[in-house]
C-alpha positions as CSV (number, residue, x, y, z in Angstrom):
1,M,-8.0,-18.2,5.4
2,I,-5.2,-15.1,3.6
3,N,-1.8,-15.4,3.4
4,I,0.0,-12.4,3.4
5,S,3.4,-11.9,2.6
6,T,6.6,-10.1,1.1
7,D,7.8,-12.3,-0.8
8,K,7.8,-10.5,-4.0
9,S,9.0,-13.6,-5.9
10,K,4.9,-14.1,-5.2
11,L,3.8,-11.0,-6.4
12,Q,1.0,-11.5,-9.8
13,V,2.5,-8.3,-11.8
14,E,-0.7,-8.0,-14.0
15,I,-3.4,-8.3,-11.0
16,I,-1.6,-5.3,-10.0
17,H,-1.4,-3.4,-13.4
18,S,-4.6,-4.3,-14.2
19,F,-6.5,-3.0,-10.9
20,L,-4.1,0.1,-10.3
21,T,-5.4,1.2,-13.7
22,E,-8.7,1.6,-13.2
23,T,-7.8,4.2,-9.8
24,Y,-8.3,7.5,-9.7
25,W,-4.1,8.0,-8.2
26,A,-2.9,5.4,-10.4
27,K,-4.3,5.7,-14.3
28,G,-2.1,5.5,-17.1
29,R,0.8,4.0,-15.3
30,T,2.5,1.1,-17.4
31,I,3.7,-2.4,-16.3
32,E,7.1,-1.2,-16.8
33,E,6.7,1.7,-13.9
34,V,4.1,-1.1,-11.7
35,K,7.4,-4.0,-11.7
36,T,10.1,-0.4,-11.0
37,T,7.5,0.8,-8.1
38,I,7.4,-2.9,-7.0
39,A,11.2,-3.3,-7.1
40,H,12.3,-0.4,-4.6
41,C,10.0,-0.5,-2.0
42,H,8.7,-3.2,0.9
43,C,5.4,-4.7,-0.4
44,Y,2.9,-6.7,0.2
45,G,0.6,-9.4,-1.2
46,V,-2.3,-10.8,0.2
47,Y,-2.9,-14.1,-0.9
48,I,-6.0,-16.4,-0.9
49,N,-4.8,-20.2,-2.1
50,E,-1.7,-18.6,-3.7
51,K,-4.8,-16.4,-5.5
52,Q,-3.9,-12.7,-5.3
53,I,-6.2,-9.6,-4.4
54,G,-4.5,-7.7,-2.2
55,F,-1.2,-5.9,-2.6
56,A,0.4,-2.7,-1.2
57,R,3.9,-0.6,-0.6
58,V,5.7,0.7,1.5
59,A,8.8,3.9,0.2
60,T,11.0,3.9,3.1
61,D,14.3,3.9,4.3
62,F,13.5,1.3,7.4
63,T,14.4,3.5,10.0
64,V,13.1,6.3,9.8
65,F,10.2,7.1,7.1
66,A,7.6,4.8,5.7
67,Y,4.8,6.2,3.2
68,L,1.7,3.6,2.4
69,M,0.6,2.8,-1.5
70,D,-1.1,1.3,-3.8
71,V,-3.2,-0.1,-1.6
72,F,-5.8,-2.2,-2.5
73,I,-8.1,-5.4,-1.8
74,L,-10.1,-6.5,-5.7
75,S,-13.4,-5.6,-5.7
76,G,-14.8,-9.5,-5.3
77,Y,-12.8,-9.5,-1.5
78,R,-14.2,-6.5,-0.1
79,G,-16.4,-6.4,2.7
80,K,-14.6,-8.6,4.8
81,G,-11.7,-7.0,7.1
82,Y,-9.0,-8.4,4.4
83,S,-7.7,-4.0,3.8
84,K,-7.3,-4.2,7.8
85,Q,-5.5,-7.7,8.1
86,L,-3.3,-6.2,5.3
87,I,-2.4,-2.3,7.2
88,E,-2.2,-4.6,10.7
89,A,0.8,-6.7,9.2
90,I,2.2,-3.7,7.8
91,H,2.2,-1.9,11.1
92,T,3.2,-4.3,12.8
93,D,5.8,-5.9,10.3
94,P,9.3,-5.9,12.8
95,K,11.3,-4.5,9.5
96,L,9.1,-1.6,10.4
97,Q,9.1,-1.0,14.1
98,T,11.3,2.2,14.3
99,C,9.7,4.3,11.9
100,A,8.7,7.0,13.8
101,V,6.9,8.6,10.4
102,W,4.1,7.5,8.2
103,M,2.1,9.3,5.3
104,L,-0.4,8.0,3.0
105,K,-2.2,10.3,0.2
106,T,-6.4,8.5,0.1
107,A,-9.5,10.4,-1.6
108,D,-11.8,8.0,-0.4
109,A,-10.6,5.6,2.1
110,H,-10.0,8.1,5.4
111,G,-12.1,6.3,8.0
112,L,-9.9,2.2,7.3
113,Y,-6.8,4.4,7.9
114,K,-8.0,6.7,11.1
115,Q,-8.5,3.2,12.7
116,F,-4.2,2.6,12.1
117,G,-4.0,5.8,13.7
118,Y,-2.8,8.0,10.4
119,S,-5.0,12.2,10.4
120,E,-5.2,15.0,8.7
121,L,-2.1,16.7,8.8
122,Q,-0.6,18.2,12.2
123,Q,1.5,21.3,10.9
124,P,0.4,21.0,7.3
125,K,2.5,24.7,6.3
126,K,5.9,22.4,7.5
127,V,4.6,19.8,4.9
128,M,5.6,20.5,0.9
129,E,5.0,18.5,-2.2
130,R,6.5,18.9,-5.9
131,L,3.6,17.7,-8.2
132,L,4.4,17.2,-12.1
133,K,1.6,15.2,-13.2
């Protein structure tokens, strides 16, 4: 049985950093940068018997907007529905219930997120971004 917690003191930063630096979206992120992102976001750890097997974070104002990012389940634990349980826990978190706008970026997990109501941009001409890296 998994446990999903928002208690940042339980997060195993080395595991998070190790996983993220192997991804297409966070390659090269330093451990200090990972610590900073954790400090400034609402975070979720996924655990089995106190061992962290997953993570996600939400950049949010807790009122209007939520941006989901750095979602992962370690490879040895995939295919068991843990990512779905994680996304469900995030979406039902009482602290985020008034957020009407949710966003994320993904190159390869569209199928997962579509199950939770995400779609391609409905009005892409209204969305802008500024990329520095």
